[in-house]
N, C-alpha and C positions, 0 to 999 in steps of 0.2 A: 417318376423319374428313377432310373437305375443308379446304383452306387457309382458306377464308372462315369456316368453322365454328370452326376452331382460333383464328383471329384474334379472332372474336367472343367466344369463351370466355375468352381471356386478358384482353380488354378488360373483360369482366364481372367477372373476379377482381380486377383493379386497381381498378375502380370500387367493388366491395364492400369492399376493404381501405381505401380512402379514407374510406368512411363508417363503418368499424369504429372505435370509440373506442380510443385508444392505451392499451396495457397496460404498466405499469411494473414493473420488478423491485423486490423488497423490498430495502431498505437502511436498517437502523436499528440503533442501539446505545445502551447505557446503561452508564455507569461512575460510580464514586465514587473519589475519591483526593485526594492532597495536591499542590498546585501548588508546584513547587520552582524553576522557571525561567520567565521571561517576556521576550520580545523582539519588536521590531517587524520587519515585512517589510524585507528589504534593498532592495527595489525602490522607486524614488523615487515612483512613481505608485500604490503599493499601500498601503492603510491597514490591511491585515490585521495582527492581533496574534496571536502564537504563544505557547503555553504548554506546558511539559512537565509531565505529571501522573503521579505514582507511584501505581500500583494495587496489587493484592494480590501475594503471593509466588507465584513460579512453582514448579511441583511436579516437572517432568521432571528427569531426571538431569543433563543438561548445564547447566541454569541454576538448579539447586536452590538456594534461599536468596537468589537475586537478585530485586530488585523488577522487576515488569513496568511499563513506562512507555509512554505514548503521547503523541503531539503533538496538541494541540487548536488549531484555527485559527478565530479569531473574525473572520469576513469583515467588512471595512470597519470593524473595531473595534467590532462590535455583536453582539448575540444576537437573532436574529429581528427585525432592524431597530431594536432598542432599545439605548441605552447601558447599560453595566453596570460594576460594580466588580470588580476582580480584584487580589488581593494575594498576595505570596509567602507560602508556607506556609498558604494558605487551604485549608480542607477543603471540597470542592465535589462536587456531584452533577450530571451532565450527561447529557442525552438528545439524540440527533442522528443524523447520517448520515455515512458515510465517503466520502472522495475520495482520489485520488492527486494530490499537489501536486508539480509539476515544479520542481526546483531544480538549478542547475548548479554543479559544482565544478571550479575551474581547477587546473592542474598546480601552480601556486604554493601554492594552499590545501592540496592533497594533501600536498606535501612539508612544509608547516608542521605538519600533523597528525602526520606521521611523524617530525618533529623532524630533518629532513634538508634544510633550506634551504641548507646549505653546498654542496650539489651544484650549485646555480645559479651559484655563484662558481667552482667547479671546472670545470664544463662549460658554456662559452658557448653551445653549441648547444641545451642544455636551457633556458638562460635566454632564448634567442630565442623559444621557444614557450611560455614559462611562463604567459603571459596568454591566448593563443589556444587552447591545448590544454585542452579541457574535456570533462567527462563528465556526462551527465544522471543525477541521482540522484532517482528518484521517491520521494516521502515520503508514506506513508499518514497522513492526518489525520482527526480527528473534527471535524465541523462541528456546533456545538451549536445546537439549536433551543430548548432550555430549559437554564437554569443556576440552581442553588440553592446557597446557602452552608450548610454544615453546622457552622459554627463555634460554634453554640450548644451542641453536644454536648461532653461531657467527653472527654478523651483515651481513656479506657477504653471509653466508649460508642462513640466513633468507630472505634476499632480493631476492636471486635467487629462493627460494622456493615460497615466496608469490607472487612476481611479474610475475612468469611464470606459476603457476599452479592453485590452488584451488580458484575458485569463480564460483559456479554453482548452478542452481536452476531447479527443475522439478515441473511443475504444471499441473493439469487437472481441467477443470471447464466449466461453461456456460458463453458465452459472454453476459454481462449485458448492456454494452454501448460501443460505439466507437466514436473517434473524431480524428481530425488532427490538429496539431500545428506545425508551421514552416514547415519543410519538413518531419516531422516524423508522423507516425500513432500510435495511442494508443488504447488499448483494456482494458476495465475493466472486469476482469474475476471473476465470483462468484465461489468460491472453496468450495466444501462440503467435507472436510476431516474429519477424525475421531476425531479431536480436536475441531470441531465446537460445539457451544452451542445448546442444545436441547430446542426448544421452546414449543413443544407439543408431548407427547408420543402417539404412534400409532402402537402398536405391534412391529414388527421388522423393521418398516419403519417410524421412528419419523420425525417430521418436524424440520429442523435445520436452524440456522442463519448462512449463509456462511461467509467466509472471502473474502474480496474484494481486489484483487491484480492487479496492473496496469502493463500491458505488453507493451513494446515499439517495434514498427517496424521501425528500423532505416532507414531513407530515404524512408519510406513506402514499404520496401521490406523484404523478408526472403531470405537471400542469394542474388541471382541475379533475383529473381522472384518478380515483382511488385504486390502488393496486394491491391485490392479495398475494402474499408470498407463500409458496408451498414448498415444504422441505423434501417431498418425494414426487417423482414423476407420476402423473395420473392422467385421467381423461382431461384434455384441454378445455378450459372454461374461459369466458371473456374476462379481461382485466386481471389475469393471474400471471405470475412468473414462477416457474418451477425449476428445481435443481435439474440440470441437464439441458435447459433451454439455451439457445444461441441468440445473443443480443448484440446490437450495435447501440452504443450510448454516446451522446454528446452532452457535455456539461462544463462545469467550472470547478476549479479547486476550492475546497473548503477544509475546515479543520474542526475536529471534535475532541473533547476531553475524554480520555480513556482511563478509567479508574481501576486500581488494583489494590488489594489489601494484603497484609502480611500472611494471613491464614491461607488465602488463595495462592499466594506466591509459593509457599512451602509445598502445598499440594501439587501445583503444576510443575514444580521442580523435582517431583517424584521422591520427596523426603517426608511424606505424610506420617510415617511411623514415628518421627520425632515429636509430633504433636501430642501423642499419648504419654510422653515422658516429660512434658513441660507443664507447669502450673498455670491456671487461669488463662487458657488459650482463647477464651471468648473475646478477650480484649484485643486480640490480634485482628479482629474484624474492623476495629476502629483505627488501626495504624495503617494508613493508606496514602497513596500518592497518585496523582494524575499525570499522564504523559500525552502529548498531542498526537492525534491520529489523522493523517491526511486522507481525505476522501474526494471522490469526484461526485459533486452534487448534480444529479441527472436533470437535464432540462428537456431533452428529447430522446426517444429511443425507438428502435425497430426490433421487433421480435420475429426472428426468422422461423419459418415453418418447414 
């Protein structure tokens, strides 16, 4: 093929892509639960209202008997552009889509959670970085497009409805990263749905910032099939998921405990040089705190080829 022909072919492909309608990944969820906490966004120019909603009971061994909880974000304090009522202990049903909401945690906040603010008085060098040392904590939120109150139901009717039925999510996306923790496998899925932010216009195919959602393979399996997670693309093998694969996942919301210690926090906040100036930093591994991480526990998936 000549250079001129190759150039013409590439131009034709680009032109064809520009005229091809943009295809979006699936991203939808439906839950029912009880509102137990409501708070406004800490950002001065953000009118988002957040709510924690308790869903059904988890069934796996690690979290057996603990309630699954998710964070719901009402953007601009509305649902689909409309004002709404929201009360503590209200029974609600929500349909919507998932996003990852970036929030930042400072060293001062982390030590407060660990109940070790005394270290700021003992170690002036820690106090000097308490406000500027911070770590990004992405939080998976459900953005509602519909909200209904279920308060007309009796407690027995509501318990039967919530604990036996709705808690579902459907996602499509590209595998961005994989890892294993305890006996479970985890997939970070980059989801390009119609609600993602456009970074750069390019005809009918703009460049977008994806939502990153974590998928859990309980015990490293989908059903009875053991799945091997591969960090790099390679030759396809049966029962493997690789970085770069395109997946469709259907599952339910679940919650994991995500632990972090003081030493790791300082390193991740890019203040590692301070550790060399502090005494007895090995004990910082024991100063730790867990925060909830929302995951989609996969029940079925399709691996596109």
